[in-house]
C-alpha positions, 0 to 999 in steps of 0.5 A: 499500500502506498504511502505519500508521507514516504514519497515525500521523505524520498523527494525531499532527501533526493532535493538535498543530495542534488544541491549538495552535490551542485556545491561540490561541483562549484567548489571543485570547478572554480573558473566556472563560478568565476565566469562572468566578469566582476563590474569594475567599481565606478571612477571616483568623484573628481574633487572640487576646486580649493580656490575660489569659484571663477566664472567665465566673463560675458559682455555688459549689456549696453547702456540704455538709451538716452531719452533726453538725447538729441535725435540724430541729424536729418541728411541734407536735402537735394538743391533744387537749384542744382543741375540735373545729371546729364545721362548722356554726358562722357564719363570723366577722364581717367587720372593720369598715369603715375610717372615713369621711373626715369623720365625726365620733362624737357621744356625748351625742347618740348620733349620727354625721354627715359634716361639710359642707365648710368647717364645724367642729365648735364648742363645745355646751356653752351649747347650749339644744337639740342635742348638737352645733353646727357653725360655718363656717371663718372667711375667710381673714384672720379669727378669727371664724366668721359669726355669722348662720349655724350647724347644730344636730344632736342627738337629737329627744326630747321637749324639743322640741315636735316629738319628740311627732310620730310622721310625719316630715313633721310633725315636721319642718315643726313643727321648722322652725316652732318653731325659726325663731320662736325663733332669728329673733323678728321681725316678717316673711312667710315665702317660699320654703317646700320640703319633701322624704323623707330617706334615710340609709342607709335610715332614713326621713327628711323635711325642712322648709325657708323664707326669712323677709322680716323687716318691717324691711328693713334685716335681711338675709333670713333662711332656715332649713333644718329635718330629721328622720331616723328612726323613732319610739317605737313607741306603747305603749312604757313610758315608761322604755324610750323611748329616741328613735331620731331626730335632727335637723339645724337649719341657719341662715343669711341672704342674706349667708350663705345654706343650701347645700340640698344639703349640708343634705340630704347632712348629715342623710343621713349621720346614723347611730346610735352607740353608744359603747364601754363604759368599761374595766374597773377594774383589779385590786387591787395585791397589795401595797397595804397594808391599809385603815386600820379607823380612817379616817374613812369616805368622804364620801357622793356628793352626793343620797345620803341620811345617817342621823342617828345623833347627833342631839340630844336636842331633834331627837329625834322625841317618844315 
């Protein structure tokens, strides 16, 4: 006959035996018990600052508007009498370009040019031809420029025979020939003649050059380069209006100081017409100045001004 209490006791013993076996197994195999990782402890809190608490600066708010401040001035009204803008008016002229380094204006000759490197403008008051004289800068340790080389520039007028030549090529040839005879009046033979065209910013021109081997072999070889730039006066122009619009360059040199032909071409091509600005206006008369003395003697007339004779002696008066 089956008793329930006996079955319950058997089940209790079986559960106790299983639990004991599980504990023994866990103690015998420690890796199984520690298979799952142990969570790391949380980091310690940051230490509190020992100094006073620093707050980031913030921009100060703007001050409130002054209710008693005067209002901002209103823009000036447009002038009702001002002339209206002409939509068809030409645009304002562009500002002049900055001056070119080394450019020199010559009012007497009506031209400007760029001085070559190593040269300087010299006194031109004693020139027989031209209005500008360039001499070489003296070498270090000396005060005098070399005397066997120089450059002349000026207006090609009728003081020079070449000014009568309307063609620039013929004018350059005539100029080189005449100047060579003037500055190198010694017997010799012309050699190494060259000629070519010039272009001074669209203005036509021509040059001619040659060397002279003198009969006197003690003299170094002479050299000359002559250039003409500009447009001749049109035929039929009245004599009072024949202002020459051509200019010349004459470069003289020797074998000791030879001519730099590239620099000579650049110098001639740099020539530009130049008109000096008008003189400033005379200041207005001083209202506080004393009036002129009516008894003062008259001012002496200028040179060349005819003066009528009013107090001639009787013997000098015409008869009748």
